[in-house]
C-alpha positions as CSV (number, residue, x, y, z in Angstrom):
1,X,-13.0,24.3,-21.5
2,X,-12.5,21.2,-19.4
3,X,-9.9,19.9,-17.2
4,X,-9.1,16.2,-17.3
5,X,-6.8,13.2,-17.4
6,X,-5.4,11.8,-20.7
7,X,-4.2,8.3,-21.0
8,X,-5.0,4.9,-22.4
9,X,-6.5,2.8,-19.6
10,X,-8.3,5.0,-17.0
11,X,-11.1,2.8,-15.6
12,X,-9.5,2.8,-12.1
13,X,-8.4,6.4,-12.0
14,X,-9.1,8.4,-8.8
15,X,-8.3,11.7,-10.5
16,X,-11.8,12.9,-10.9
17,X,-12.4,12.6,-7.1
18,X,-9.2,14.4,-6.3
19,X,-9.4,17.3,-8.6
20,X,-13.0,18.0,-7.9
21,X,-12.2,17.8,-4.2
22,X,-9.4,20.3,-4.8
23,X,-11.8,22.6,-6.4
24,X,-11.1,22.3,-10.1
25,X,-13.9,22.9,-12.5
26,X,-15.6,19.6,-13.8
27,X,-12.8,17.1,-14.5
28,X,-13.1,14.3,-17.0
29,X,-11.3,11.1,-18.1
30,X,-10.0,11.0,-21.7
31,X,-9.1,7.4,-22.6
32,X,-7.5,7.8,-26.0
33,X,-5.4,5.7,-28.6
34,X,-2.4,7.2,-30.2
35,X,-4.3,8.9,-33.1
36,X,-7.0,10.3,-30.8
37,X,-4.3,11.5,-28.5
38,X,-2.6,13.6,-31.3
39,X,-6.0,15.0,-32.5
40,X,-6.9,15.9,-28.9
41,X,-3.6,17.9,-28.3
42,X,-3.8,19.5,-31.7
43,X,-7.3,20.9,-30.9
44,X,-6.2,22.3,-27.5
45,X,-9.7,22.4,-26.3
46,X,-8.9,22.2,-22.7
47,X,-7.7,24.5,-20.0
48,X,-5.5,21.9,-18.2
49,X,-4.8,18.2,-18.4
50,X,-2.9,15.6,-16.5
51,X,-1.1,13.0,-18.7
52,X,-0.5,9.4,-17.8
53,X,0.8,6.2,-19.3
54,X,1.9,5.9,-22.1
55,X,1.8,9.7,-23.2
56,X,4.1,11.4,-20.7
57,X,7.0,11.7,-23.3
58,X,4.8,12.0,-26.4
59,X,3.0,15.1,-25.0
60,X,6.3,17.1,-24.9
61,X,6.1,17.6,-28.7
62,X,2.8,19.6,-28.3
63,X,4.1,21.9,-25.6
64,X,5.1,25.5,-26.5
65,X,7.2,25.5,-23.3
66,X,8.5,22.9,-20.9
67,X,9.4,23.5,-17.3
68,X,13.1,23.0,-16.5
69,X,12.4,20.0,-14.2
70,X,10.2,18.2,-16.7
71,X,12.7,18.9,-19.4
72,X,15.6,17.5,-17.4
73,X,13.5,14.3,-16.6
74,X,12.1,14.0,-20.2
75,X,8.5,13.5,-19.0
76,X,5.4,15.8,-18.6
77,X,2.4,14.8,-16.5
78,X,0.7,18.2,-16.3
79,X,-0.1,20.6,-19.2
80,X,-1.6,24.1,-18.5
81,X,-3.3,25.9,-21.3
82,X,-2.8,29.6,-21.0
83,X,-4.4,31.7,-23.7
84,X,-3.5,29.0,-26.2
85,X,0.0,28.3,-25.2
86,X,0.7,24.9,-23.6
87,X,3.2,24.6,-20.9
88,X,4.4,21.3,-19.6
89,X,5.3,20.4,-16.0
90,X,6.3,17.3,-14.1
91,X,4.4,17.2,-10.7
92,X,5.3,13.5,-10.1
93,X,8.5,15.0,-8.7
94,X,6.5,16.7,-6.1
95,X,4.5,13.5,-5.4
96,X,7.5,11.3,-5.0
97,X,9.3,14.0,-2.8
98,X,6.3,13.9,-0.6
99,X,6.1,10.2,0.1
100,X,9.8,9.9,0.5
101,X,9.8,12.8,3.1
102,X,7.1,10.7,5.1
103,X,9.6,7.9,5.8
104,X,11.5,7.8,9.0
105,X,14.7,7.3,7.0
106,X,15.4,9.9,4.5
107,X,17.5,9.3,1.2
108,X,20.3,11.8,2.2
109,X,23.6,9.9,2.5
110,X,22.0,6.5,1.7
111,X,22.4,4.1,-1.2
112,X,19.1,3.6,-3.1
113,X,18.0,1.1,-5.6
114,X,15.4,2.1,-8.3
115,X,13.4,-0.7,-9.8
116,X,12.6,-0.1,-13.4
117,X,14.2,2.2,-16.1
118,X,11.1,3.9,-17.5
119,X,9.9,7.5,-17.2
120,X,9.0,7.3,-13.5
121,X,12.6,5.8,-12.9
122,X,14.0,9.1,-14.3
123,X,11.7,11.0,-11.9
124,X,12.9,8.9,-8.9
125,X,16.5,9.5,-9.9
126,X,16.0,13.2,-10.0
127,X,14.3,13.3,-6.8
128,X,16.9,11.2,-5.0
129,X,19.8,13.3,-6.3
130,X,17.9,16.4,-5.1
131,X,17.4,14.8,-1.7
132,X,21.1,13.9,-1.4
133,X,21.3,10.2,-2.0
134,X,24.8,8.9,-1.6
135,X,24.6,6.4,-4.5
136,X,21.7,5.5,-6.9
137,X,21.5,2.2,-8.7
138,X,18.9,1.3,-11.4
139,X,17.7,-2.2,-11.9
140,X,16.2,-3.3,-15.2
141,X,15.1,-6.2,-17.1
142,X,17.3,-5.0,-19.9
143,X,20.6,-4.2,-18.2
144,X,23.1,-2.0,-19.9
145,X,25.0,1.3,-19.5
146,X,23.7,2.7,-16.1
147,X,21.5,-0.2,-15.5
148,X,22.1,-3.4,-13.5
149,X,20.0,-6.7,-13.6
150,X,17.7,-7.6,-10.9
151,X,20.0,-10.7,-10.1
152,X,22.9,-8.3,-9.8
153,X,20.8,-6.0,-7.6
154,X,19.9,-8.7,-5.2
155,X,23.7,-9.2,-4.4
156,X,24.2,-5.5,-3.5
157,X,24.3,-5.7,0.2
158,X,24.8,-2.0,0.6
159,X,21.4,-1.0,-0.6
160,X,19.5,0.9,2.1
161,X,16.3,2.2,0.2
162,X,14.3,0.5,-2.6
163,X,11.9,2.4,-4.8
164,X,9.7,0.4,-7.2
165,X,8.8,2.4,-10.4
166,X,7.7,-0.6,-12.4
167,X,4.0,-1.8,-12.9
168,X,4.8,-5.1,-11.1
169,X,2.0,-5.9,-8.7
170,X,-0.3,-3.3,-10.1
171,X,-3.9,-4.2,-10.7
172,X,-4.9,-6.6,-12.3
173,X,-1.6,-8.3,-11.8
174,X,-1.9,-8.2,-8.1
175,X,0.5,-10.5,-6.1
176,X,3.6,-9.9,-8.4
177,X,6.8,-8.4,-7.1
178,X,9.9,-7.4,-9.1
179,X,12.1,-9.0,-6.3
180,X,12.3,-10.2,-2.8
181,X,13.6,-7.9,0.0
182,X,15.3,-10.5,2.2
183,X,18.6,-10.4,0.5
184,X,19.2,-6.9,1.6
185,X,20.5,-6.9,5.1
186,X,21.0,-3.1,5.3
187,X,17.6,-2.1,3.9
188,X,16.0,0.7,5.9
189,X,12.8,1.5,4.0
190,X,10.8,0.5,0.9
191,X,8.7,2.8,-1.5
192,X,6.3,1.6,-4.2
193,X,4.7,4.3,-6.6
194,X,1.8,1.8,-7.4
195,X,-1.4,2.9,-5.6
196,X,-3.7,0.1,-6.9
197,X,-3.6,-2.0,-4.7
198,X,-2.7,0.1,-1.7
199,X,-0.2,-2.5,-0.6
200,X,1.5,-4.3,-3.4
201,X,3.3,-7.7,-2.9
202,X,6.6,-5.7,-2.4
203,X,5.1,-3.6,0.4
204,X,3.6,-6.7,2.0
205,X,7.1,-8.2,1.9
206,X,8.4,-5.1,3.6
207,X,5.7,-5.3,6.3
208,X,6.5,-8.9,7.2
209,X,10.2,-7.8,7.5
210,X,9.1,-4.9,9.8
211,X,10.5,-2.3,7.4
212,X,9.1,1.2,7.1
213,X,7.2,1.4,3.7
214,X,5.0,3.7,1.8
215,X,2.8,3.2,-1.2
216,X,1.8,5.5,-4.0
217,X,-1.4,6.9,-2.9
218,X,0.3,9.9,-1.3
219,X,2.2,10.5,-4.5
220,X,-0.9,10.5,-6.5
221,X,-2.6,13.0,-4.2
222,X,0.3,15.4,-3.9
223,X,0.9,15.5,-7.7
224,X,-2.7,16.3,-8.1
225,X,-2.5,19.1,-5.5
226,X,0.4,20.8,-7.3
227,X,-1.2,20.3,-10.6
228,X,-4.3,22.0,-9.4
229,X,-2.3,25.0,-8.4
230,X,-0.9,25.1,-11.9
231,X,-4.4,24.8,-13.5
232,X,-6.1,27.4,-11.3
233,X,-3.3,29.8,-10.6
234,X,-3.9,29.8,-6.9
235,X,-2.2,28.0,-3.9
236,X,-3.5,24.8,-2.6
237,X,-2.5,24.5,1.1
238,X,0.0,21.7,1.6
239,X,-2.2,20.3,4.6
240,X,-4.8,19.2,1.9
241,X,-2.7,16.4,0.8
242,X,-2.7,14.3,4.0
243,X,-6.4,15.0,4.5
244,X,-7.1,13.7,1.0
245,X,-4.9,10.7,1.4
246,X,-6.9,9.7,4.5
247,X,-10.2,10.4,2.9
248,X,-9.4,8.4,-0.4
249,X,-7.7,5.7,1.5
250,X,-10.7,5.3,3.7
251,X,-12.9,5.1,0.7
252,X,-10.9,2.4,-1.0
253,X,-10.0,0.2,1.8
254,X,-11.8,-3.0,2.7
255,X,-12.8,-4.2,6.2
256,X,-11.9,-7.9,6.4
257,X,-13.3,-10.0,9.3
258,X,-11.5,-13.2,10.5
259,X,-12.2,-15.7,13.2
260,X,-13.3,-19.1,14.2
261,X,-16.2,-20.8,12.4
262,X,-19.6,-19.7,13.9
263,X,-18.2,-16.6,15.6
264,X,-20.7,-14.3,13.6
265,X,-18.4,-12.9,10.9
266,X,-21.1,-13.1,8.2
267,X,-24.0,-11.6,10.2
268,X,-21.8,-8.9,11.7
269,X,-20.3,-8.3,8.3
270,X,-23.6,-7.8,6.6
271,X,-24.8,-5.5,9.3
272,X,-21.6,-3.4,9.1
273,X,-21.7,-3.3,5.4
274,X,-25.3,-1.8,5.6
275,X,-24.1,0.7,8.3
276,X,-21.2,1.8,6.1
277,X,-23.2,1.7,2.8
278,X,-20.6,-0.7,1.4
279,X,-20.9,-3.9,-0.6
280,X,-20.6,-7.2,1.4
281,X,-18.6,-10.2,0.2
282,X,-18.6,-13.6,1.8
283,X,-15.8,-15.8,0.8
284,X,-17.6,-19.0,1.6
285,X,-20.5,-17.8,-0.8
286,X,-17.9,-17.0,-3.5
287,X,-16.5,-20.5,-3.1
288,X,-20.0,-22.1,-3.2
289,X,-21.0,-20.1,-6.2
290,X,-17.8,-21.2,-8.2
291,X,-18.0,-24.9,-7.1
292,X,-21.8,-25.3,-7.1
293,X,-21.5,-26.7,-3.6
294,X,-21.3,-25.3,0.0
295,X,-17.9,-25.4,1.7
296,X,-19.0,-28.3,4.0
297,X,-20.0,-30.4,1.1
298,X,-16.8,-29.8,-0.8
299,X,-14.8,-30.7,2.2
300,X,-16.8,-34.0,2.8
301,X,-16.7,-35.0,-1.0
302,X,-13.5,-33.6,-2.4
303,X,-11.4,-33.1,0.8
304,X,-10.1,-30.1,2.7
305,X,-7.2,-29.4,0.2
306,X,-9.7,-29.0,-2.6
307,X,-11.7,-26.5,-0.6
308,X,-8.6,-24.6,0.6
309,X,-7.5,-24.1,-3.2
310,X,-10.9,-22.7,-3.9
311,X,-10.8,-20.4,-0.9
312,X,-7.5,-19.0,-2.0
313,X,-9.0,-18.1,-5.4
314,X,-11.9,-16.4,-3.6
315,X,-9.5,-14.5,-1.4
316,X,-7.5,-13.2,-4.4
317,X,-10.8,-12.2,-6.2
318,X,-12.2,-10.3,-3.1
319,X,-8.7,-8.8,-2.2
320,X,-8.7,-6.9,-5.5
321,X,-11.9,-5.1,-4.6
322,X,-12.2,-1.7,-2.8
323,X,-14.7,-0.3,-0.4
324,X,-16.1,-3.6,0.7
325,X,-16.8,-5.5,4.0
326,X,-15.5,-9.1,3.6
327,X,-16.3,-12.0,5.8
328,X,-13.9,-15.0,5.7
329,X,-14.0,-18.7,6.6
330,X,-12.5,-19.9,9.8
331,X,-9.5,-21.4,8.1
332,X,-8.5,-18.4,5.9
333,X,-5.4,-17.8,8.0
334,X,-4.0,-21.2,7.2
335,X,-2.4,-19.9,4.0
336,X,-0.2,-16.8,4.3
337,X,-1.1,-16.0,0.7
338,X,-4.7,-15.6,1.7
339,X,-4.0,-12.9,4.2
340,X,-1.6,-11.2,1.8
341,X,-4.4,-11.2,-0.9
342,X,-6.9,-9.7,1.6
343,X,-4.3,-7.2,3.2
344,X,-3.3,-5.7,-0.1
345,X,-6.5,-3.5,0.1
346,X,-7.9,-4.3,3.4
347,X,-7.5,-3.9,7.2
348,X,-8.3,-7.1,9.2
349,X,-10.4,-7.3,12.3
350,X,-10.3,-10.6,14.4
351,X,-13.7,-11.5,15.9
352,X,-12.5,-13.2,19.1
353,X,-15.3,-15.5,20.4
354,X,-14.6,-17.9,23.3
355,X,-14.6,-21.5,22.1
356,X,-17.5,-22.5,24.5
357,X,-19.7,-20.0,22.9
358,X,-19.1,-21.4,19.3
359,X,-21.8,-23.6,17.6
360,X,-21.0,-27.2,17.0
361,X,-21.7,-28.8,13.6
362,X,-24.2,-26.8,11.5
363,X,-22.7,-28.0,8.3
364,X,-19.2,-27.5,9.4
365,X,-17.3,-30.9,9.1
366,X,-14.2,-29.7,10.8
367,X,-16.1,-28.5,13.9
368,X,-18.4,-31.4,14.7
369,X,-17.6,-31.5,18.5
370,X,-16.4,-29.2,21.1
371,X,-13.0,-31.0,21.1
372,X,-12.7,-30.2,17.4
373,X,-13.3,-26.6,18.0
374,X,-10.8,-26.5,20.8
375,X,-8.1,-28.0,18.6
376,X,-8.9,-25.6,15.7
377,X,-8.7,-22.6,18.1
378,X,-5.3,-23.8,19.4
379,X,-4.0,-24.2,15.8
380,X,-5.3,-20.9,14.6
381,X,-5.3,-18.4,17.4
382,X,-1.8,-17.1,17.0
383,X,-2.4,-16.8,13.2
384,X,-5.5,-14.7,13.9
385,X,-3.7,-12.5,16.3
386,X,-0.8,-12.1,13.8
387,X,-3.0,-11.2,10.9
388,X,-5.3,-8.8,12.8
389,X,-5.1,-5.0,12.8
390,X,-7.7,-4.9,15.5
391,X,-9.5,-7.4,17.8
392,X,-13.2,-7.4,18.5
393,X,-13.7,-9.0,21.9
394,X,-16.9,-11.1,21.9
395,X,-19.9,-9.9,23.8
396,X,-23.0,-11.9,24.6
397,X,-25.4,-9.4,22.7
398,X,-25.2,-9.1,19.0
399,X,-26.1,-5.5,19.1
400,X,-23.2,-4.8,21.3
401,X,-20.8,-6.7,19.1
402,X,-22.1,-4.7,16.1
403,X,-21.7,-1.3,18.0
404,X,-18.0,-2.2,19.0
405,X,-17.3,-3.4,15.4
406,X,-18.7,-0.3,13.9
407,X,-16.4,1.8,16.2
408,X,-13.3,-0.3,15.3
409,X,-14.0,-0.1,11.6
410,X,-14.5,3.7,11.7
411,X,-11.3,4.2,13.6
412,X,-9.5,2.2,10.9
413,X,-11.1,4.1,8.1
414,X,-10.1,7.5,9.4
415,X,-6.6,6.5,10.3
416,X,-5.4,5.5,6.8
417,X,-2.0,7.1,6.0
């Protein structure tokens, strides 16, 4: 009988990859509505299932036995079928404990704020209590007993750890955040259980404030490892989790190229995409496709502001993708929101070409002369440096640039945590 994941919307699930990598027998996705879910559980035609939104509470009624932790939390995400008897567990506890333990600042003795009051919020509260948090506050859109409003939460200066358990910022609603982090002067770390995108708007906010942060990918992998142990009845070594986080993160993350107009981003990006067997996206091409005109023509006929608005739309579109190589226009760094959109699932490489090596004109109305290019470089260089995770120092030969770019990209792909 099969293993699998049960939920409503599973098109972006990574569970098949994880469980097959962990050695489970063939693993399937079961996207079920409420009636189908009830029939599926009644048949019990499975050896083990993971359960996700919106069925983590509903599944409890079908379990013959529920683990004490899952019972206390009131949610089950793993069900093992042992000779026809269903036992429910909550391995999200293990997943959240794992990512909290990876932070340089641990919950013990600190004041924590949980964003959201749903099932995962209960899991977070259980884990924080177990890890010795001094005080735990819960913020909700529906404040009441045991729950404060987001507005009230933003005035609580004592908060040192924030954990987001809401779907704010989760694909396809990329870019949304439940609150801003600047009002918390004593904040030490930020956690978001969302793993798609890899960095939510909340985590990008933490990054800007130089706060330690962690997303939900490690939680996803660790809960899968513990679920696999329960399914197969044999240990899964703990060291498999960081290895799988790195492997899955490397599969998902985009490589984003930034730099001055004419520095070779498109040609290098196409060659890198071929080397890595990944799709290639060119933001200027996305803009041209949407507008029916190339960027230079748009700037000349409609003005630079019109082009920049289309460029931002293209950055948001491309930033939602995974596993791609993305070449950007030279002015992509002029709007911080563009870089946020691209960094949510991407690492950024700055192709640093000397101004005197850049081509003049060639359909680029903002760089018709060498002086134009010099001014653009002066305006943008600091922004390129700030946005970049790595810098590709320009070489005269394309082949040497590509070789160095391949090395940088592969270093980034194997260093994901």
